[in-house]
N, C-alpha and C positions, 0 to 999 in steps of 0.2 A: 717575547719574540714572536713575530708574526708568521714565521714558517717559511722564510725564504733566505738564502745565504749564498755565499761564493766559496769555492774551494778550488783555486786555480793553480796554485804552485805545485811543485813535485814533492813526492814523499820525502826525499832526502833534505829538502828545505825545512820540512816540519821536524824531521829527526834532529837536524842541527840545533833547532831551538830547544827541543826537549833535552838534548845533551845527555843522552843515556849511552854509555860507552859499550854496552853489550851488543853482541851481533844482532842484526836485523833479519827477521824472516819476512820477506816481502812478497805478499800475494796481491799487492795493489798496483804493481807496475812501476817502471822507472821514468816514464815520461810525465811532463806536467799534466795535471788533471784537467785543467782548462774548463772547470765548471763555474760559470759566472752567475747563473740564475737557477739555483737548485730549490726544488720544492719537496715536501714530504713524499715518501715512498721511493725516492731516488736512492741510488747506491752512493755512499760516501766512504772515503778512506778513514778507517778507525784503527787506533793503536791500542793494544793491550799487552800485558806482560805475561809471557808463558815461560815459567821457570826463570832461568837467567837471561832469556831472550826477549827482545821487543819484537812484536809481530804486527804487521799491517795487513788488513783485509778490507775488501769492499763489502759494506753491510748496508742493508736497507734502513732508511730513516723511518722509524715507527715500529712499535712492538706491542703485542698483547699476548697474554697467556693462552694456552691452547683451549682452556675452558671458556674464554670470553668471546665466543663466536658471534654473539649478538651485538657487538659494539665495534666501532672503528678503532684501529690501532692508535693509541695516543702517540704524540711526537715529543712530549715533554712530561716531566714529573716535578711536582713542587718540592723545593728543597726542604721545607719544614715538615713534609709528610712522608717523603719517599722511603726513608729507612724503616718505617713502621707500617707502610701501606700494604695490605695483603695482596693487592693487585700486582705490585712489583716485587713481591717477596722472592720469587724464583731468580730474579736477575740482580737484586741489590748487591750480592757479593761479587758480581761480575763487572768490575770497574774498568772503564776505558777512557780514552781521550780522543776527541775529534778536534783536529787542528783546522781552523777555517781562516779565511782571509778577511771576511766581513759578514755582517748580516744586514737585513733590510727591515724597515718598519714603515707603515703607512699612516699618515696623520691627516685628520680632517681639518683643513685650514679655511673652510668656507667656500671652496670652489666646487665645480660640478663633480670633480673626482678627487679622491684622497691623494696627497702628495707623498711619494716614496722618499725615504731617507736611507742613506747608507751609513752604517756604524762600523768603524775600524779603530785599531790602536793608533795613537798619535805617532808612535815610532815605526809604524807599518809592519811590525813583526806579526807572525801568525798568532791568532787567538786560540788559546788552549782551553777547550770546553770540557767540563766533567760530564760524562755520560755513563749509563749502565745499559747492558744489553745481553742478548744471546748471539753468539758469534762463533765462527769456526775455531777449533783448537786441535791439538794433536789427537785428542780423544773424541772430538765432535766434528764430524764432517759437515760441510755446508748443508743447511736445512731450509725448507720453505718457511719455517717459523722464525728464522734468524731475523734480528732487527735490534734497534737501539732507540733510546729516548734521551734527549737532553735533560739535564737537571736545571731548572729555572728558578729564579728568585725575584722578589720585588725589586724594581729599579731604584737606584739611589741617586741623590744629587740631581744634576741637570738632566740626567737621562730620563727622569720622570716626565719631562716635557715631550719626550719621544714615544715612550711606551711604559706601561705599568710593570712589565716583566722583561727580564733579560736572562740570557744563559749564564750559569755560574762558570766564571772563567778563573783560571789559576795561573800563577807565575810558574816558571819551569821547575823550581824546587818543589813546590807543592804538587805540581802535576806528576812529578816522579814519585813522590810519596803516595799520592792517590793510586798510581798504577801498581805500586809494589805489593805483591801478594802478601808480604809479611805485615803490612799495615792492617791493624785491627779494624773491624767494622765500626767500633765506637770512635776511633781516631778518624776514620774516613768521614763519618758524620760530622765531627767537629770541623774538619777541613772545609766542607762545603757550606756549613752553617756560618762560620766565623771568619774564614780566611780568604774569601774570594776578592777579586781585584776591585779597586775603587773606580768610580766614574771618571776621575781625573786622568785615567789611563787612555780614555777613548776620545774620539772626535766624531762628528756626524755632519752630513751635508745632504742637500737635495740632489736627487738623480732623476734622469728622464723617466717619465711615466711608462715608457715602453717596457720597463722592467716588469710591469704587471702581467705581460703576456709571457707565459712560461716557455713558449716556443722561441722567444728571443734569447739568444745565448752569446751574442757577440761581446767582445771584451770591452767595448766602449760603454756598456751599460753601467760600469762602475765609476765612470768619470762624473765629476760634479756638473750639474746642469746650470749652476751659477758659479762665477769665479769665487774661489776661497780667498778670504782676507788673510 
């Protein structure tokens, strides 16, 4: 994943897809998020489970441990390493879900500039991405070091033509299991290594190069630049 995405629906649209019956603690607001062109370091709505409750917070995209002051905050962690990587040891137990509407990739097609593509689910449902991070809880007030990273994996099938890497995405049943504090760390590792969604779930198409300017945030950026067949 190239580091650009959209999260424009409202919190309750995402909660409906997760289908978790427990009460929601909502610190992300009730209005549509309307984030069409999001880059790292931005605040995104993140879901985690706190006891019997589902909680939504706005959390910065990117995280590093307090001791890693000499490097930039990563925005993703490799699925085949994250569970045993000392860099992410502090946040590996802190599992969460980021529900997004789509993400973008840039492809070199021989022109003067790379061509951006939008990737979304064919059924247009939100994409449930596995993430880990440091975020507010009942015991942890919001902190300047709060943040999260996507878990990413080698692209599969036709998505290899778009990019080598993609976020690890889960169906609602596995997303609920991933969020559940009772799920063991060993089982959580199995979920992200073996059970993520297949490329057949997704579709992709070209969008306007204006998406490359992060100041551009209008909703039309997610429309195809060429008619879809």
